C-alpha positions in Angstrom: 0.1 -0.2 -0.1 1.3 3.5 -1.1 2.3 5.8 1.5 1.0 9.4 0.1 1.9 12.2 2.3 -1.0 14.4 1.5 0.4 17.8 2.7 3.2 17.3 0.4 1.1 16.4 -2.2 -1.2 19.6 -1.9 1.9 21.8 -1.7 2.7 20.6 -4.8 -0.9 20.8 -6.4 -0.8 24.2 -5.3 2.3 25.1 -6.4 1.4 23.6 -9.8 -1.5 25.8 -10.2 0.6 28.7 -8.9 2.9 28.1 -11.7 0.1 27.5 -14.2 -1.3 30.7 -13.3 1.8 32.3 -13.6 2.7 30.7 -16.7 -0.4 31.4 -17.9 -0.8 35.2 -16.8 2.8 35.9 -17.6 3.7 33.7 -20.4 0.9 31.9 -22.4 -1.3 35.1 -22.6 1.6 37.3 -24.1 2.4 34.2 -26.6 -1.0 33.8 -27.4 -1.7 37.5 -27.8 1.6 37.8 -29.8 0.8 34.8 -31.9 -3.0 36.3 -32.1 -1.7 39.7 -33.5 0.7 37.6 -35.9 -2.0 35.6 -37.3 -3.9 38.7 -37.6 -1.3 40.5 -39.1 -0.7 37.3 -41.3 -4.4 37.0 -42.4 -4.5 41.0 -43.1 -1.3 40.8 -45.2 -2.8 38.0 -47.2 -6.3 39.7 -47.4 -4.1 42.7 -48.5 -2.2 40.6 -51.0 -5.3 39.2 -52.0 -6.7 42.5 -52.8 -3.8 43.6 -54.3 -3.6 40.4 -56.7 -7.5 41.0 -57.6 -7.0 45.0 -58.2 -3.9 43.6 -60.3 -5.6 41.4 -62.0 -8.8 43.9 -62.6 -6.1 46.4 -63.6 -4.5 44.1 -66.0 -7.8 42.8 -67.3 -9.0 46.6 -67.6 -5.5 47.3 -69.3 -6.1 44.3 -71.9 -9.7 45.7 -72.3 -8.4 49.3 -73.1 -5.5 47.9 -75.2 -8.1 46.1 -77.3 -10.2 49.0 -77.4 -7.2 51.0 -78.1 -6.5 48.6 -81.0 -9.8 48.7 -82.4 -9.8 52.4 -82.4 -6.5 52.5 -84.3 -7.8 49.9 -86.8 -10.9 52.1 -87.2 -8.7 55.0 -87.6 -6.7 53.3 -90.0 -9.5 51.9 -91.8 -11.5 55.4 -92.0 -8.1 57.0 -92.9 -7.7 54.7 -95.8 -11.2 55.0 -96.8 -11.2 58.7 -96.5 -8.0 59.0 -98.4 -9.8 56.5 -101.1 -12.4 59.0 -101.4 -10.3 62.2 -101.4 -8.2 60.0 -104.2 -11.6 59.3 -106.1 -12.8 62.5 -105.7 -9.8 64.2 -107.3 -9.6 61.3 -110.1 -13.3 62.3 -110.7 -12.5 66.3 -111.0 -9.5 65.6 -112.8 -11.4 63.5 -115.5 -14.3 65.9 -115.6 -11.8 68.7 -116.1 -9.9 67.0 -119.1 -13.3 65.9 -120.5 -14.3 69.6 -120.1 -11.2 70.5 -121.6 -11.4 68.1 -124.5 -15.1 69.0 -125.3 -14.0 72.9 -125.4 -11.2 72.1 -127.4 -13.0 70.0 -130.0 -15.7 72.8 -129.9 -13.3 75.6 -130.5 -11.9 73.3 -133.4 -15.2 72.7 -134.7 -16.0 76.2 -134.7 -12.7 77.2 -135.9 -13.1 74.7 -138.8 -16.7 75.7 -139.8 -15.6 79.4 -139.1 -12.6 78.8 -141.9 -15.1 77.0 -144.1 -17.4 79.9 -143.7 -14.7 82.6 -144.6 -13.3 80.4 -147.3 -16.8 80.1 -148.8 -17.7 83.7 -148.4 -14.5 84.6 -150.0 -15.0 82.3 -152.9 -18.5 83.9 -153.1 -17.1 87.2 -153.3 -14.6 85.9 -155.9 -17.0 84.3 -158.2 -19.1 87.4 -158.0 -16.3 89.8 -159.0 -15.0 87.7 -161.5 -18.5 86.9 -163.0 -19.4 90.8 -163.2 -15.7 91.3 -164.8 -16.5 89.0 -167.3 -19.6 89.9 -168.4 -18.3 93.8 -168.2 -15.7 92.6 -170.7 -18.0 90.3 -172.9 -21.0 92.4 -172.9 -21.5 95.1 -175.6 -24.0 97.1 -176.8 -26.4 94.5 -177.7 -25.8 93.0 -174.1 -26.9 96.5 -172.4 -29.8 96.7 -175.1 -31.3 93.7 -174.0 -30.9 94.8 -170.2 -32.5 97.7 -171.0 -35.2 96.4 -172.9 -36.1 93.9 -169.8 -36.0 96.7 -167.3 -38.6 98.7 -169.8 -40.5 95.7 -169.8 -40.7 95.1 -165.9 -40.9 98.7 -165.0 -44.2 99.0 -167.5 -45.8 95.8 -165.6 -45.1 97.6 -162.3 -48.6 97.9 -160.4 -49.5 101.6 -159.9 -51.3 100.9 -156.6 -48.0 99.8 -155.0 -46.2 103.0 -156.1 -48.6 105.5 -155.1 -49.1 103.6 -151.8 -45.2 103.9 -151.0 -45.6 107.7 -152.5 -48.7 108.3 -150.2 -46.7 109.9 -147.5 -45.0 112.6 -150.1 -46.6 116.0 -149.9 -44.3 117.3 -153.0 -46.4 118.3 -156.1 -43.4 116.8 -158.4 -41.8 113.5 -157.4 -38.0 113.2 -158.2 -36.6 110.1 -159.9 -33.2 109.0 -160.1 -32.2 106.9 -163.0 -28.9 105.1 -163.1 -27.6 103.0 -166.1 -24.4 101.2 -166.9 -24.1 103.3 -169.9 -26.0 106.1 -171.9 -29.9 105.4 -172.5 -31.2 106.5 -175.6 -33.7 109.7 -175.0 -36.4 107.6 -176.2 -36.2 105.3 -173.6 -35.8 108.2 -171.0 -39.0 109.5 -172.3 -40.8 106.5 -172.1 -39.6 105.9 -168.8 -40.9 109.2 -167.2 -43.8 108.7 -168.8 -44.2 105.5 -167.1 -43.3 107.0 -164.0 -45.8 109.6 -164.1 -48.4 107.1 -164.6 -47.5 105.3 -161.6 -47.0 108.2 -159.4 -50.0 109.8 -160.8 -48.3 113.0 -160.1 -45.5 115.1 -162.5 -41.9 113.6 -161.9 -38.5 115.0 -162.4 -36.1 112.4 -163.7 -32.2 112.6 -163.2 -30.3 110.4 -165.2 -26.5 109.3 -164.2 -24.1 106.9 -165.9 -22.5 104.1 -163.7 -20.4 101.8 -165.3 -20.2 99.6 -162.1 -23.6 98.6 -162.8 -22.2 96.3 -165.6 -25.5 96.3 -167.4 -29.2 97.4 -167.0 -30.8 100.2 -165.3 -31.9 101.0 -161.7 -34.7 103.5 -161.0 -35.6 104.8 -157.6 -38.8 107.5 -156.7 -39.6 107.8 -153.2 -39.1 104.7 -151.5 -39.6 102.5 -154.5 -36.8 101.1 -156.0 -36.3 98.8 -159.1 -33.0 97.7 -159.6 -32.5 96.1 -162.9 -28.7 96.0 -163.0 -26.7 93.3 -163.7 -24.5 94.2 -160.5 -27.7 94.2 -158.4 -28.7 90.6 -159.9 -25.3 89.6 -159.0 -25.4 90.7 -155.5 -28.8 89.7 -154.9 -27.2 86.0 -156.0 -24.1 86.6 -153.6 -26.5 87.7 -150.6 -28.8 84.4 -151.4 -25.6 82.4 -151.1 -24.2 84.1 -147.8 -27.7 83.2 -146.5 -27.4 79.7 -147.5 -23.7 79.8 -146.0 -25.0 81.3 -142.7 -27.8 78.7 -142.1 -25.7 75.9 -143.0 -22.8 76.9 -140.6 -25.3 77.3 -137.7 
């Protein structure tokens, strides 16, 4: 049977409890507090690290997103710039083509106009030359017989002139004597002058005063004027009428 000293055991128990109290109060609690503080610090550091990592991940994702957006903007800007460049290039090409076409059409129009003007001028000069040469040939080839034929035709034409037409043209004249100007390519006989004067009085219904002059440029024939009535039976007048008709046709063809 064990021999237990209860007083010693009790003292040891008390010493143990005192030691546990002292250790707990002055050793374990500070250590636990230090461990708790260190644990909190570690936990806080871990949380902060996680937050920083999360923030870094978010920033990286945001950076990647912005980078993608910037790249898309750059691509869009390049595409837009390329399209604008193509549009500007096409615009300048179209304007250049239009200017070239306008210049070509203008040059063709000017060339056509110059060609027509040259043809017109050439034909005009040719018509004038033909008229001049025809008059010269007739003047050289014509003789007294030719002149008499031209005078006879004029007298015949004058005799058939309606009196009403002449009197209507002379209606505004208050003169009692009508002045008549007669021109001939050569001298005219007194008989012809008398016949023409008599017929002029019949047409006018009034006395007439006939003034006669010789104009060799008429080539052949006569020309008479009293009041506003003009009767041109000269060969030069007929050639001039033909020339005027030719020029009128020429004007019409070139327009």
